[in-house]
N, C-alpha and C positions, 0 to 999 in steps of 0.2 A: 638249668645249670646250677643255680644257687640252691635249688631244692636238693641237689645231690650232696651238698656239703653239710658237715656237722657244724654246730655253733662255733667250736674252736677253729675249724677250717675257715669259716666265714670271717672270724676275727683276723686270722692270718691274711686272708685275701684283702680285707680292709686295710691292714697295715701295709701290704705291698702296694696297693693302689694309692694309698695316702702318700707313700714315699715317692711314687711315680708322679703324682700331682705336684709335690713340692719341687721335684727336679724340673718339671715343666715350668713352674712359677719362677724358679731361679733362672732358667733359660730365657723366659719372657722378659724378666727384669734386666738381666745381664746383656741380652741382645736386643734391647728396645730400639736401638738405632741401626739394627742389622737384620738380615733375613733370618738369623738364628731366633730372633724374638717371635717371628710368626710360627716357627716350628715349636717354640716353647709353649705358645697358646694351644697348639694342637695336642701336645703331650699333656698339658694341664687339663684340657677338656676330656681327654681319654681317661686320665687318672681320676678326676673328679666325678665324671659320669659313672665309671665303674664303682667308685666308692659309694655313691648314693644308691646305686642299684643293689649292691650287697647289703648296705645298711637297712634298706627298706625290707629286705627279707631276713634280717638278722634273727627275729623272734619267730620265724615260721617253724613249723614242726620239723624235727630232725628226721633224716632219712632212716629207713629201717636198716638194721644190721645185715639183713638178708642181701642187701645190694653187693656185699663183698663176695657173695657166691656167684656173681655174674661178671662177665668182662665189662670193662668201663669203656663204652662205645660212644658216649655223648660227645667227646671232642672229635671223634672221627666223623660223626654225623654233621656237626657244624663245619668241620674242615671240608667235607664234600661239597657243601653249598658254597662256601667261600671259593673253592677251586673253580666252580662254574661261573661265579660272579666275576672273578678275575679273568677267566677265559674270555668272557664277553667284553670286558673293559680293554684288556690287552689286545685282543684281536680286532676290536672296533677301532682302536687308535692305530693299529697296524694297517687296516684298510685305508684310513684317512691319510697316513703318511705315504702309502703306495699311490694314492690318488694325487698327492701333491707332486710326486715325481712326474706324473703324466700331465697334470694341470697346475703348475706352480702358483698361479694367481689365487688359488683357493685359500691362501692364508688371510685374505681380506685385510691385509696390513695390521693384523693383530699379532703381537709378538709371541704370545704363548700358543698360537696356532702354527708357528713356523716348524719346519722339518727338524731343525736342531734341537728344539725343546720337546717335541712330541716323540721323536724317534726313541730316546731312552725310556720314555714312559711305556712305549710299546715293548721294547726288549725286556725291561724289568718287569712289566706287568705280565708278560707271557712266561718268562723264565722263572722269576721269583714268585710272582703272585699266583699264577696258574700252576706252574710246575712245583714250586715249593710247597704250596698248600696241599697239592695232591700227594707229595712225598710224605709230609707230616701225617696227614690223615691215614693213608694206607699203611705207613710204617707202624702206627699205633695198632691198627687192626691186625696186621701180619704178625707183629711181635707177640701179641697176646695169644693168638691161635697156635703159633709154632712153639711157644714155651709152655702153653697151658697154664699161664699165670696172669693174674690181673695186673694192671699198671700199679706201680708202688704207692701212689697217693692220688688224691683228688685235685690238688691245686696245680702241681707242676705241668700237667698236660695243657691246662688252660693258659698258664703263663706262657708256654712255648707257642701255642697256636695264636693267641691274641697278641702277644708281644711281637711275634713275627709279622703279623699283619699291620701292627703299628709301624714297624720298620718300613714295610712296603708303602704305606701311606705317606710317611715322611719322605721317602725317596721320590715317589711320583710327584708330590706337591713341590718338592725342591726343584725338580727338572722343569716344571712349568714356570717357576720363578727364575730360571736360568742358573740354578745352583748345582754345580757339578764338579767332580774332580777331573773330568775328561779322561777317565780310564774305562775302557770297554768292559762292560759287565760289573764295574766297580765304581760307578759314578757317585754314590752317596758320600756326604762329607763325614768328618771325623766323629762327630757325636752319634750319628746314626750307626756308624761302624762299631763303635764301642757298645751301643745298645744291642746290636746283633750278636756280638761276642757273648754277652751275658745270656741272651736267650739260647744261643747255641750250646753253651756249656750245660745249661739245665736240660736241654734236649738230649745231649750225650749221656748225662747222668741218669735220665729216665731209662735209656736203653740198657746201661750197665746194671742199674738196680733191678730191672725186670729180669735180665738174664741171670743175675745172681740168685733170684728167687724161683727160677724155672723148675717145673716138675718134669719136663722132657729133657733127658740128659744130653741129647744131641742138639747142636745149634744148626738149624736148617740154613741152607746156603743163601736164601733171600736175606737173612739177617746179616750175613757177612757183607753183602753188597750195601745194605742200608747203613751198617756201621762204618764202612769205608767212606761212604758218601758224607756222613756226619763228621767223622774225624778229620778227613783230608780237607774238606771244605773249610773247616775251622782254621787249619794250618795255613791254607792258601789265603784266606781272607785276612788273617792277622798280619802275615808277612807283607802282602801286597799293599795293605792300607796303612803301613807304618808312616805316620805323618805328624807334623807339628802345627797346631793351629796358631794363627798370628796373635790371637788372644782368646781367653775363655769367653769373651763376649762376642766373638766373631765366628761365623760359619766357615770362613775361608781357612784352608790349611795348605801346607806345602809338603810334598813327599820327601822322605828321607833319601830317596834314590834320585839320581839324575842321569841324563844322557843315555848311553847304551845300556847301563845297568838298570835304569828305570824301565826301558823297553823290554829287556830280557825278563825282569821280574814280572812285569805286566803280562807278558805272553806265557810265562810259566804259569801264572795264575789263570789267564784267560783260557788256555787250552785245557788245563786241568779242571777248570770249572765245567767245561764241556765233558771232561772225562768222568768226574766224580759227582757232579750235580745232574747233568743231563744224560749220563750213561749208567754209572754204577747204581745210582738210586733207582732208576727206571728198570734196570735189569733185575734188581731185587723185586720190583713189582711184577715183572714178567715171570720170574721163576716161581712165584707163588700163584698168581691168578690164572696164568695160561694152563698149567696142568690141572688146576682145580676146575676150571670151566670145561676143559676137554674131558675130564674124568680119566686121565691117563697119567702115569708116573713120568717124571722127567726121563728122557731117553737115556742119558748118561749122567748120573750124579757126579761121578769122578771128573767128567769133562767140565762140568760147571765149576768145580773147585779149581781145576787147572786154568780155566779161562779167567777166574777171579784173580789169581795171582799173576797171570800174564798181563792182564789189563792194568792191575795195580802197579806193577813194576814198570812196564814199558811206557805207559801214558805219561809218567812223570818226566820223561826225557824228550818228549815230542814237541814241546811248545815252541822251540826255536825255529821250526819250519815256517812260522809266521813271519820270520825276519830274514828270509833269503834276500840277497843283493842289498843288504844294509851294512852298517858299520860293525855289526856283530862279527866276531872272529869267524873265519871260514870253517874252522874245525867244529865250532859249536853248531853252525848251520847244518853241516854234514851229519853231526850226531843226531840232531832232531829229525833229519830226513831219514836216516837209517832206522831209527826206532819207530818212526811213523810207518814205514813199509813193513817191518816185522810185526807191528801191532795188528796187522790184518789177521794173523793167525789166531790169537785169543778172541778177537772180535767175531770172526766167522765161526769159531767154536761155539760161542753162545747163540749166534743166529741159527746155525745148523742144529744145535741142540734143541732149540725151540721148535723148529720145523719138523725135526725127526720125532719129537714128542707127539706130534699130531698124526703120526702113522697109525692107521686104524681108526682115526676119528675125523677123516676128511669129510665124511658125510655130515658131521656136525658143523664143520666150517661152512659147508654149502647152505645149511639150513639156519644157522645161528649167527646173526649179524654181530653179536657181541664177541663171539669167538673169532669172527672174521676180522674185526678190528685188531685183535691181538696177533693173528696170523699175518696180517698185512704189516703190522708194526715190525715183526721179526724180519720180514722181507725187506722193508725199507732200512732196517738197521744194517742188514747185510750189504745192501746197495750203497748206503752212505759211508760205511766204514771202508769199503773198497775204494770209493771215490776219494775219501780223505787221504788214504795212503797214496793213491795215484797222484793227487794234487800236491802232495808234499815233496815229490821228486823235483829237483831244482829246475830241470828243463821244462817240465809241465807248468811249474809255478811261475816261470817267466811269462807265460801266456795268460794264466788264470788269475794271478794276484792283482788285486785292486779292481777287478772287473765284477760284473754281475754273476759270473760263474760261481764265485765264492758265495754270493747271496743265495743262489739256487742250491748249492751244497748244504748250506746251513739250514735252509728251510726244508730240504728233503729229510734232514734229521729231525728238525723241530716239529714239522707237521706230520711227516710220515712215520717217524719212530716215536717221539715223545708224546705227542698229542694222541696218536692212535692207541698206544698201550694204556694211556691214562683214561681215555674215554671207555675203552673196553673194560678196564678194571672198575671204573666207577659204575658202569651199567651192571656189572656182575655182583656188586655188593650193596647197591642202593636198596633193593627190595628187602634184604635181610637186615640191613642196618636200621631201616625204618619200620621193620616188621610188617611188610606187605607181602602178599602172595606172589606178586609179579611186578614187572615194570608197567607203567601206565599204558604204553602203546608200543608194541613190538614193531609196528609199521613205521613209527617215527624213528625208531632205532635204525631201520633199514634206510629211511630217507636221510638220516644223519650220515650213515656210512657212505652213501653214494655222493652226497654233497662234499664230505671230507675228502674222499678219493678224487673226485673231479677237480676240486679246488687245488689239491696238492699237485696233481699231474699238470694242470694248466700253469700253475705258478712256477713249478720247477722247470718245466720244459721251456717256458718263456725266458727264464733267467739263464738257462744253459745256452740257448741260442743267442740271447743278448750278450752274454759274457764272452763267448767265443768271437762274435763279430767285433765287440769292443777290443779284445786283445789283438785281433788281426789288424784292425784299422789303426791302432796305436803304434803298431810296429811295421807299417807299410811305408816304404821310402820311395822318393823319386830318384831318377837317374843321377841327380846332382847331390843326393844324400839328404835332402830335406824331407820333412813329413808330408805324405800325400794328403792326409786328412787332418783338419783342425779338430780340436776337442768338440767344438760346436757341431761339426759334421757327424761325429760319432754320437752325439747327444740326439740329434735329429733322427738318426738311424734307429735309436733305441725306443722312440716314442710308441710305436705299435706294441712293442714287447712290454712296455710299462703299463699300457692299457690292459693287456692280457694279465699282467701280474696283479693289478688291482681287481680285476674280475675274479681271478682265482682266489684272492684273499677274501673277497665278498662271499663267495660260495662257502669257504671254510667258516667264516663268521656266522653265516646262516645256519650251518651245522651246529655250531656252539649254542646259538639261540634255541635251536630245536632241542638240544640236550637239556638246557636249563628248563625249558617248558615241560619236557617229559618228566624230569626229576621232580619239579614242583608239583605236577599233577599226580605223580606217584605218591608223594608225601600226603597229599590231600585225599587220597583214596581211603575208604574206611578200612580199619584193621580187621583181619579175619577173626572170627569168634574163637577158633582153636589156635592158640599161640604155641608153636613148637620151638620158640626161640630158646626155651630153657634147656634144650638139648645141647646148645652151644655154650658150655660153661667151663670154667677152669677146672683143673684136676682137683680131686679131693685129697686131703682135707682142705677146706677153704682157708685161704691165707688172710691174715688181718692186715690192715693198712699199716705200713711202716716196717713190716717184717722183712 
């Protein structure tokens, strides 16, 4: 990484890292009697460690100017490895918390092993650690290939990638200490939120600067989805996390919203985080890597654009379906329900577009496990979006809400759609990114596919059954109007399903470990003597950094 930087760029990197270290020192001193101080030491260690690493390479030979004639893929390579590491961490913690539901005594009276502290580590580790790193790494790769232009500079991609992972570490360590805003998918406290805004603005600037320098006049549809993901997530994050800290030396803050306004803002954020982080970004991934792997053009480019605008507009209004039968005004609940049902149209347009793209290439799906990951992801995307629209209907929601049915729905999307398209995309570019002829073991890719599919099916079916039984037990009344079953009765009925859930999660975790091993062994393979990577270069004439 440091060898890719000029001396001037290394000095800039030292300046940024030095400033980060000073911020960490200020946090450590100001929060010495608070949990903020612990995070200050983490930030200080990150800034100081990076500063020393760059300083040690300050006088190393400068890179050749010829590097500007190639795409800048080093951040993507590191991002791919970080993606798999976060997958193992997030899914490993997920397996543990699933086991806690079946065997609650597994906390061993250790506070940081409790469900309440580990559950957000799992959700943030998988969504933001695994999913976020995958989106950053693949977006850098797709952006350069579809614009035929190199990233605009050497420092900002590293700032985004490493700064984002610093945010993930601060978030996860805070949860273990019991530090949380208690907002779903938005648990990190105020200082972590501010840091993420800085990182995200630089991320969006990279995209805009590269598009401005593009040599391909058309902006490919994958970039529309990636840009929507970056821009809208920034808006959602800023609005939902408007808060006032009790002091600059305290980690604790209080939201600017309260009551039903806070709930509405949270689920406007929460559902649109699903829409633009877990849907739009990964659709950008799908629209590039699936046609590329299949060797087929997108079935309908026009349909992909229509789907983009439909998803972008309709998802914005759907969040209130999370608040049926609450104090939220009835008309707002109905609005969310209506838009959720209509949302099925653009969602199925993208799912159908992906599957129709495979017309004439189904023999490749049969023989290629990597393409099978992507095809299965499109199928699960179609299933999950149908289920989401169905569950938003008020009458269905009265049965499904607060039950494990919702958990099954979420994981059908997270495991079946997000993880499947991510693993398929990673497998498809790892050999070229690390300049290897092939993946280390195609058989291990097959093993991973069947572990992932089996784990997803077992998990989702267990939660579907569990959720419906829960809903029915909670609304079964005696002749005198009392509840037939106590909450404990329903909990006992769930026990076998929770064991199945943990087993399904274990299978999926084993698949992630298989992927990590396969990728590491691919990197360790000897590079081929004849390197044809030079064919994958930006358009001529070569652009200079900063243009």
